[in-house]
C-alpha positions as CSV (number, residue, x, y, z in Angstrom):
1,M,-36.1,53.0,25.5
2,S,-33.2,54.1,27.5
3,D,-30.6,56.1,25.7
4,G,-28.7,54.1,23.2
5,M,-31.6,51.4,22.9
6,F,-33.8,52.2,20.2
7,A,-35.6,50.0,17.6
8,E,-34.3,47.0,15.9
9,E,-35.2,48.2,12.6
10,L,-33.2,51.3,13.1
11,R,-30.1,49.1,14.3
12,A,-30.6,46.8,11.2
13,Q,-30.7,50.3,8.8
14,L,-27.6,51.4,10.4
15,A,-25.8,48.3,10.1
16,E,-26.5,48.2,6.4
17,H,-24.2,51.6,6.1
18,G,-21.7,49.8,8.3
19,I,-22.7,51.9,11.4
20,T,-22.5,49.7,14.3
21,E,-21.3,51.8,17.3
22,L,-24.6,53.0,18.5
23,E,-24.0,55.3,21.2
24,E,-24.7,58.9,21.2
25,V,-21.4,60.4,20.6
26,A,-20.4,58.1,17.8
27,L,-23.4,58.4,16.4
28,R,-23.3,62.4,16.6
29,E,-20.2,62.2,15.2
30,A,-21.3,59.9,12.1
31,L,-24.0,62.4,11.5
32,E,-21.6,65.6,11.5
33,A,-19.0,63.8,9.4
34,R,-22.2,63.5,6.5
35,C,-24.4,66.1,7.3
36,E,-23.6,70.2,7.5
37,T,-25.9,71.9,9.6
38,Y,-28.9,70.1,12.0
39,T,-30.5,71.3,15.3
40,L,-31.3,69.0,18.4
41,I,-34.1,70.2,20.5
42,K,-34.5,68.5,24.1
43,L,-38.1,69.3,24.4
44,A,-40.0,70.7,27.5
45,P,-42.6,68.5,29.5
46,W,-45.7,69.6,27.8
47,P,-44.4,69.6,23.8
48,A,-43.1,65.8,25.1
49,R,-46.0,64.7,26.2
50,R,-48.4,65.9,23.5
51,W,-46.1,65.1,20.3
52,K,-44.9,61.7,22.5
53,C,-41.0,62.0,22.1
54,K,-38.2,63.8,24.1
55,Y,-36.0,65.1,21.5
56,R,-36.4,66.6,17.9
57,L,-33.6,66.5,15.2
58,M,-34.0,69.1,12.3
59,M,-32.3,68.7,9.2
60,G,-33.2,70.7,6.2
61,D,-37.1,70.3,5.4
62,K,-36.7,66.6,7.6
63,M,-37.8,66.4,11.2
64,Y,-37.1,63.1,13.2
65,D,-38.8,63.0,16.7
66,A,-37.3,60.7,19.3
67,Q,-37.4,59.2,22.8
68,S,-33.4,60.2,23.4
69,A,-30.6,62.1,21.7
70,A,-28.9,58.8,20.3
71,E,-32.2,57.7,18.7
72,A,-32.8,61.0,17.0
73,Y,-28.9,61.0,15.8
74,A,-29.4,57.4,14.5
75,M,-32.8,58.5,12.7
76,G,-31.1,61.5,11.5
77,L,-28.2,59.6,10.0
78,V,-30.3,56.9,8.2
79,G,-32.3,59.6,6.7
80,V,-28.9,61.2,5.1
81,L,-27.5,57.8,4.3
82,G,-30.9,56.8,2.5
83,N,-30.4,60.3,0.6
84,H,-26.5,59.6,-0.3
85,A,-28.0,56.0,-1.9
86,E,-30.8,57.6,-3.9
87,Q,-28.3,59.7,-5.1
88,R,-25.8,56.9,-6.4
89,Q,-28.2,55.2,-8.1
90,R,-29.2,58.2,-10.2
């Protein structure tokens, strides 16, 4: 998977929330608009091999492991959007 390329399921989840721009900057900006704080870490080679990911996004008590920064932002964004949808249903 290269930057901007990730699972179709993740793309579909973003599309459900009206997010169709899947470039790294657009995803980061969308996440920043919906999340107060997060930390994105580019892993060094040995932990990347051990955990089979290159990036780790941490938001509150959630962690998302991804192959690219764009994928990490997308995963975090889906998590945030899912939480907002749950809160509206209550």
